[in-house]
C-alpha positions, 0 to 999 in steps of 0.5 A: 365298178367301171360303169359306176366309176365313169359315172361318178356314182360310186357311193358304197361304204365298206367296213374294212375290218369285218370284210378282212376278217370274213376273207380270213375265215374263208382262206383259213379253211382253204389253206388249212392243210398248208398251215399258214398263219394268217393274221389280220390287223385293222385300224378301228372304224376304218372304212373304204369309200367304195363297193364291198364286192370290189374291196373283197375282190382286190383284197381277196386276190392279194391275200389269196396270192400271198397264201399260195406262195407263203412258206408259213405266214401271211400278215394283212394290215389296214391303216389310215394313211395320208389324207382321206386314204387307207393302205392295205398291206399284205406281206408274205414270207414266200420266195418273193419276186424280182423287180422285173417280175413285180412289174410283169405280174400286174400285167393282164394274163401274166403268170410267172409260175405255172406250178400254182393254180390261177389264171394270171388275172388276179393282180391285173384286176386289183390294179384295174379296180384300184385305178378306177377308184383313183387308188394305187397298187404296188408290189415291193420286196417284203420285210419277211423276204417275200412279197409286199402288196400295197393297196391305197384306196379312198377312205370314207 
């Protein structure tokens, strides 16, 4: 992705809904024992202007993190937003993070809690890839009390 972004040749187009549904199926199996209700809602025909592997990496990291921390519910929403953009929003009903923790969480190698598996690289990878695509990545307080991850990317 870095090489393609620097040379300006990112030319892939990724269908959002089928990609998110494939991730949902995989994560439903992984978190089956936890009983997470994972829902996905996407605008029909929504497409990301970028490589499928990069979209899977970004959204997969966000959904996986949400499932790790959720009490029982994770909601993924993908919508058109603004001129030529899509927004992917991942909400969970877990404990959430303070504003200071949200800022620290996107830094490479930062792990705020060692009790869950992970390397501390996932959110920084999301931030790096979003930046390469001239998108944005933000963590906010979620409406369900947990965390909201908002990924804004170019639409095709």
